[in-house]
C-alpha positions as CSV (number, residue, x, y, z in Angstrom):
1,M,-19.5,-41.3,-26.6
2,S,-22.8,-40.9,-28.3
3,V,-24.1,-38.3,-30.9
4,H,-27.6,-37.3,-31.0
5,D,-29.5,-35.1,-33.7
6,T,-31.2,-32.2,-32.3
7,Q,-32.3,-30.9,-35.6
8,N,-34.7,-33.9,-36.2
9,P,-38.0,-33.2,-34.1
10,E,-38.5,-36.9,-33.8
11,T,-35.1,-37.3,-31.9
12,R,-34.7,-34.1,-30.5
13,E,-36.5,-35.1,-27.0
14,D,-34.2,-38.0,-26.6
15,A,-31.1,-36.1,-27.5
16,L,-31.9,-33.5,-24.8
17,A,-32.9,-36.4,-22.2
18,A,-29.4,-38.0,-22.9
19,A,-27.7,-34.7,-22.3
20,V,-29.6,-34.0,-19.1
21,D,-28.6,-37.5,-17.7
22,A,-25.0,-37.0,-18.6
23,V,-24.9,-33.7,-16.8
24,R,-26.5,-34.8,-13.7
25,G,-24.2,-37.8,-13.5
26,G,-21.0,-35.6,-13.7
27,G,-20.2,-36.2,-17.2
28,L,-19.2,-33.8,-20.1
29,I,-21.5,-32.9,-23.0
30,V,-20.9,-30.9,-26.2
31,L,-23.9,-28.5,-27.3
32,P,-24.5,-26.2,-30.0
33,T,-24.7,-22.4,-29.4
34,D,-25.3,-19.3,-31.6
35,T,-21.3,-18.7,-31.7
36,V,-19.6,-22.0,-31.7
37,Y,-20.0,-25.4,-30.3
38,G,-19.4,-25.5,-26.5
39,I,-18.2,-28.3,-24.0
40,G,-20.2,-28.3,-20.8
41,A,-20.6,-29.6,-17.3
42,D,-22.6,-29.1,-14.3
43,A,-21.3,-25.8,-12.7
44,F,-22.0,-26.9,-9.3
45,T,-20.1,-30.2,-9.6
46,P,-16.4,-29.3,-9.0
47,Q,-15.2,-32.8,-10.3
48,A,-17.1,-32.0,-13.6
49,V,-15.7,-28.8,-14.1
50,Q,-12.1,-30.0,-13.4
51,D,-12.7,-32.7,-16.1
52,L,-13.6,-30.0,-18.5
53,L,-10.5,-28.1,-18.2
54,E,-8.6,-31.3,-18.5
55,A,-10.2,-32.3,-21.6
56,K,-9.4,-28.9,-23.0
57,G,-5.9,-28.8,-22.0
58,R,-6.5,-25.9,-19.7
59,G,-5.4,-25.0,-16.1
60,R,-7.6,-23.6,-13.1
61,D,-6.2,-20.1,-14.0
62,T,-8.7,-20.1,-17.1
63,P,-12.1,-20.7,-15.6
64,P,-14.9,-21.4,-17.8
65,P,-17.9,-19.0,-18.4
66,V,-21.4,-20.1,-17.3
67,L,-24.2,-20.2,-19.6
68,I,-27.9,-19.7,-18.2
69,G,-31.2,-20.1,-19.8
70,D,-33.3,-17.2,-18.3
71,H,-32.5,-13.4,-17.4
72,A,-33.8,-14.1,-13.8
73,V,-30.8,-16.4,-13.2
74,L,-28.5,-13.3,-13.7
75,M,-29.5,-11.9,-10.2
76,A,-29.2,-15.4,-8.6
77,L,-25.4,-15.7,-9.6
78,A,-24.2,-12.3,-9.6
79,T,-24.0,-9.3,-7.2
80,D,-23.3,-5.6,-7.2
81,L,-24.3,-5.2,-10.7
82,P,-23.6,-1.9,-12.5
83,E,-26.5,0.1,-13.6
84,Y,-26.0,-0.6,-17.2
85,V,-25.7,-4.5,-16.9
86,E,-29.5,-5.1,-16.7
87,D,-30.0,-2.8,-19.7
88,L,-27.3,-4.6,-21.7
89,A,-28.9,-8.2,-20.8
90,E,-32.2,-6.9,-21.9
91,A,-31.2,-5.7,-25.2
92,L,-28.3,-8.0,-26.3
93,W,-29.3,-11.4,-24.4
94,P,-29.9,-13.9,-25.8
95,G,-26.8,-13.1,-27.7
96,A,-22.9,-13.2,-28.3
97,L,-22.2,-11.1,-25.2
98,T,-20.4,-12.4,-22.2
99,I,-20.3,-10.3,-19.1
100,I,-17.9,-10.7,-16.2
101,L,-19.6,-9.8,-13.0
102,T,-18.9,-10.3,-9.2
103,A,-20.3,-13.6,-8.1
104,Q,-22.5,-14.2,-5.3
105,P,-20.5,-15.1,-2.3
106,S,-22.9,-17.8,-1.2
107,L,-22.5,-20.0,-4.3
108,T,-21.1,-23.5,-3.6
109,W,-19.3,-24.1,-7.0
110,D,-15.6,-24.2,-8.0
111,L,-14.8,-22.9,-11.4
112,G,-11.2,-22.4,-10.8
113,E,-9.3,-19.2,-10.2
114,T,-12.1,-16.8,-10.5
115,R,-11.1,-14.2,-7.9
116,G,-14.5,-13.8,-7.0
117,T,-15.9,-13.1,-10.4
118,V,-18.3,-15.1,-12.9
119,A,-18.6,-14.7,-16.7
120,L,-22.2,-15.1,-17.6
121,R,-24.0,-15.4,-21.0
122,M,-27.5,-16.4,-22.6
123,P,-26.9,-18.0,-25.9
124,E,-29.2,-17.6,-28.7
125,D,-29.7,-21.0,-29.6
126,E,-33.1,-22.8,-29.0
127,T,-31.4,-26.3,-28.3
128,A,-29.2,-24.7,-25.9
129,L,-31.7,-22.7,-24.1
130,E,-33.9,-25.7,-23.6
131,L,-31.1,-27.8,-22.2
132,L,-30.2,-24.9,-19.8
133,R,-33.6,-24.7,-18.5
134,R,-33.6,-28.4,-17.5
135,T,-29.9,-28.6,-16.2
136,G,-29.7,-25.4,-14.6
137,P,-26.4,-23.1,-15.3
138,L,-23.7,-24.9,-17.1
139,A,-20.0,-24.1,-17.1
140,V,-19.3,-24.0,-20.7
141,S,-16.1,-23.4,-22.9
142,S,-15.5,-23.7,-26.5
143,A,-15.4,-27.3,-27.7
144,N,-11.8,-27.4,-28.7
145,R,-8.2,-28.2,-27.3
146,H,-6.5,-25.2,-26.0
147,G,-4.8,-23.5,-28.8
148,K,-6.9,-24.9,-31.4
149,P,-9.5,-23.3,-33.5
150,A,-12.9,-23.3,-32.0
151,A,-15.3,-26.0,-33.1
152,T,-18.1,-24.8,-35.5
153,S,-19.6,-28.2,-36.0
154,V,-20.1,-31.3,-34.0
155,L,-17.5,-33.2,-36.1
156,D,-14.9,-30.5,-35.3
157,A,-15.5,-31.1,-31.6
158,A,-15.6,-34.8,-31.9
159,T,-12.3,-34.9,-33.7
160,Q,-10.6,-32.7,-31.0
161,L,-12.2,-34.0,-27.7
162,G,-13.2,-37.7,-28.5
163,D,-14.1,-40.1,-25.6
164,A,-13.4,-37.2,-23.1
165,V,-17.1,-36.2,-23.7
166,E,-20.0,-38.6,-23.0
167,V,-22.8,-37.0,-25.2
168,Y,-22.6,-34.9,-28.4
169,L,-25.6,-32.8,-29.5
170,D,-25.5,-32.2,-33.3
171,G,-27.3,-28.9,-34.1
172,G,-25.7,-28.3,-37.6
173,A,-23.4,-25.7,-38.4
174,A,-22.7,-22.7,-35.8
175,R,-24.9,-19.8,-36.9
176,I,-22.3,-17.0,-36.0
177,G,-19.2,-19.1,-36.3
178,A,-17.1,-16.4,-34.1
179,S,-16.6,-16.5,-30.3
180,S,-18.7,-14.1,-27.9
181,T,-17.5,-10.7,-26.9
182,I,-16.4,-10.7,-23.1
183,L,-17.1,-7.4,-21.3
184,D,-15.4,-7.1,-18.1
185,A,-18.0,-5.1,-15.7
186,T,-16.3,-5.5,-12.5
187,V,-14.0,-2.6,-13.4
188,T,-14.6,1.3,-14.0
189,P,-14.6,2.1,-16.7
190,A,-15.7,-1.1,-18.2
191,E,-13.3,-3.0,-20.5
192,I,-13.6,-5.4,-23.6
193,V,-11.4,-8.4,-22.7
194,R,-12.0,-10.3,-26.0
195,E,-13.6,-8.7,-29.0
196,G,-16.0,-11.0,-30.7
197,A,-19.4,-11.0,-32.3
198,I,-20.6,-8.1,-30.7
199,T,-18.9,-4.8,-31.3
200,K,-18.0,-2.1,-29.0
201,Q,-20.3,0.3,-30.8
202,Q,-23.2,-1.9,-30.2
203,I,-22.7,-1.7,-26.5
204,I,-22.3,2.1,-26.6
205,D,-25.6,2.2,-28.7
206,V,-27.5,0.5,-25.9
207,V,-26.0,2.0,-22.6
208,G,-23.8,4.9,-23.8
209,D,-20.0,5.2,-23.6
210,I,-19.3,2.9,-20.5
211,F,-15.6,2.6,-21.6
212,T,-14.6,6.3,-20.6
213,A,-14.4,7.7,-17.1
214,P,-17.2,9.9,-16.5
215,E,-16.6,13.6,-15.7
216,P,-17.3,14.7,-12.2
217,S,-20.4,16.7,-11.7
218,E,-20.2,20.3,-10.2
219,E,-21.1,19.2,-6.8
220,E,-18.5,16.3,-6.9
221,A,-15.9,18.7,-8.1
222,E,-16.9,21.2,-5.1
223,D,-16.6,18.6,-2.7
224,A,-13.4,17.3,-3.8
225,A,-12.0,21.0,-3.8
226,G,-13.3,21.3,-0.1
227,E,-11.5,18.0,0.8
228,Q,-8.3,19.4,-0.8
229,R,-8.7,22.7,1.2
230,E,-9.1,20.8,4.4
231,D,-6.3,18.6,3.8
232,G,-4.2,21.7,3.3
233,E,-5.3,23.3,6.4
234,A,-4.7,20.0,8.3
235,G,-1.1,20.0,6.7
236,T,-0.4,23.4,8.0
237,S,-1.7,22.8,11.5
238,T,0.6,19.6,11.5
239,E,3.5,21.7,10.4
240,S,2.8,24.2,13.1
241,A,2.6,21.4,15.8
242,E,5.7,19.8,14.4
243,S,7.3,23.4,14.5
244,D,6.3,23.9,18.1
245,E,7.6,20.5,18.9
246,S,10.9,21.2,17.5
247,T,11.0,24.4,19.5
248,E,10.3,22.6,22.6
249,G,12.8,20.0,21.9
250,A,15.4,22.7,21.5
251,S,14.4,24.4,24.7
252,D,14.7,21.0,26.4
253,A,18.1,20.4,25.0
254,A,19.6,23.7,26.4
255,P,20.6,22.7,29.6
256,A,22.8,19.8,28.3
257,G,24.6,22.3,26.2
258,E,25.2,24.6,29.0
259,A,26.7,21.6,31.0
260,D,28.9,21.1,28.1
261,G,30.1,24.7,28.1
262,D,28.8,25.4,24.7
263,A,26.1,27.8,25.9
264,P,26.1,31.2,27.9
265,A,26.6,30.8,31.6
266,P,23.4,30.3,33.6
267,S,21.5,33.2,34.9
268,V,22.5,34.6,38.5
269,L,18.9,33.3,39.6
270,D,20.1,29.8,38.8
271,L,23.3,29.9,40.7
272,P,23.7,29.1,44.3
273,S,23.9,32.3,46.6
274,E,27.0,34.3,46.5
275,P,29.5,33.4,49.4
276,E,30.1,35.9,52.3
277,L,32.9,38.3,51.6
278,E,34.7,37.2,54.8
279,S,34.8,33.5,53.6
280,V,36.7,34.5,50.5
281,P,40.4,34.8,50.9
282,Q,41.8,38.0,50.1
283,G,44.9,38.3,47.8
284,P,47.1,41.1,46.7
285,A,45.6,43.7,44.4
286,E,47.9,42.9,41.5
287,T,47.9,39.5,39.8
288,P,50.4,36.9,41.4
289,L,52.5,36.6,38.2
290,G,52.2,40.5,37.5
291,A,50.8,41.9,34.4
292,P,53.1,42.0,31.4
293,G,54.8,45.4,30.9
294,E,54.1,46.7,34.5
295,D,56.8,47.5,36.6
296,A,56.7,46.0,40.1
297,A,57.3,48.5,43.0
298,A,60.1,47.7,45.5
299,P,58.9,47.7,49.0
300,S,60.5,50.4,51.1
301,D,61.3,48.0,54.1
302,V,63.3,45.4,52.1
303,E,66.9,45.7,52.3
304,P,68.9,46.3,49.0
305,A,70.6,43.3,47.5
306,T,74.1,42.2,48.5
307,S,76.7,40.9,46.3
308,E,76.2,37.7,47.9
309,P,72.8,35.8,47.5
310,P,70.9,35.1,50.7
311,T,70.6,31.7,51.9
312,A,67.4,29.7,51.7
313,E,66.8,30.2,55.3
314,A,67.2,33.9,55.0
315,S,64.7,34.1,52.1
316,T,62.4,32.1,53.9
317,A,62.7,34.2,57.0
318,G,62.5,37.6,55.1
319,S,59.2,36.4,53.3
320,S,57.8,35.6,56.6
321,D,58.7,38.7,58.4
322,S,58.2,41.3,55.7
323,G,54.9,40.3,54.3
324,S,55.9,41.5,50.9
325,P,53.8,40.8,48.0
326,A,56.7,40.0,46.0
327,A,57.8,37.5,48.5
328,S,54.6,35.6,48.0
329,E,54.8,35.1,44.5
330,P,53.8,31.3,43.6
331,S,56.0,29.0,41.7
332,T,55.5,28.8,37.8
333,S,53.9,25.3,38.2
334,G,50.5,27.1,38.9
335,S,49.6,25.2,42.0
336,T,48.1,28.0,43.7
337,A,44.5,28.9,42.3
338,P,44.0,32.5,41.3
339,A,41.7,34.8,43.5
340,P,37.9,34.6,42.5
341,E,38.1,38.2,41.3
342,D,41.1,37.2,39.0
343,R,39.4,34.3,37.3
344,P,38.9,34.1,33.7
345,D,35.7,35.7,32.4
346,D,33.7,32.5,32.3
347,G,30.8,33.4,34.9
348,P,30.3,34.8,38.3
349,A,33.0,33.8,40.8
350,R,32.1,31.0,43.2
351,P,34.4,29.0,45.7
352,E,35.7,25.8,44.3
353,H,33.6,23.5,46.8
354,M,30.4,24.8,45.5
355,P,28.7,22.9,42.5
356,G,29.2,23.9,38.9
């Protein structure tokens, strides 16, 4: 560990050279900035960045910002910049404003879990700017242990970080003594992640109110209304189609209901042709069992009943000879099917051997 005075013109160059050598060798340095002292490492050396996080006691979930020494570097490290970013950088850089942007996907660095973003700042300190122009972008975080106050002097930094740092640059007391303001420009509207030396009003004074969602223009409102109408019409068409599909489904399901006997009998056109009258056995005019309440007429050729019941043979013979309707009365077991014209009212009559 070595401490170099950058305030003395005679030792300034040696101090900067020592810091450059340490960065290029993958070591850590402490440098003065306009806000507080920072601990820095080469942004493109993953092990050096990891050493920086370990020296502070931080994990990869808190990646360090990157300091740059020229406005032109902004375009090389970030992409998809909102229109107001360049105006902010022009007005407030160098200064105490850190801007979170979308990182260039081609960059070969590992700053931690950045989720594709990078926090950039250009400090307003001559020693820091001169060093950055020689080393290129540096990963820099406040020179303190995690959870401790930010260092505002080289002594504060050395007390907390000790031998973890190879070179300390002493630039005197930090001019501002407060952390930078962090602005997230990857979201719309923009958000202030950390309030620091730059106020929200200062940002608004430069680029307007970027913290409120803009009102849609008349043209955008009309386009949105048109899209809603189209969506509504599409929904109506879809509902109509679904209704048609439901109707078709009901129509398709009808035959199954008829087969189960839950629907009306099929049309005559759908049934087999009616049988010839000669093929249908003819029965007596009245029902076999007789209708309730009707008096059955006694045939004239039947002898009156005697006191003695006829034998079974006589009954059988009488039935065969007389041809009386009463003699052909079926048994109550119902083994003889009713004639087609006497069937229950469940559809047109048809012989039993024909399909249903």
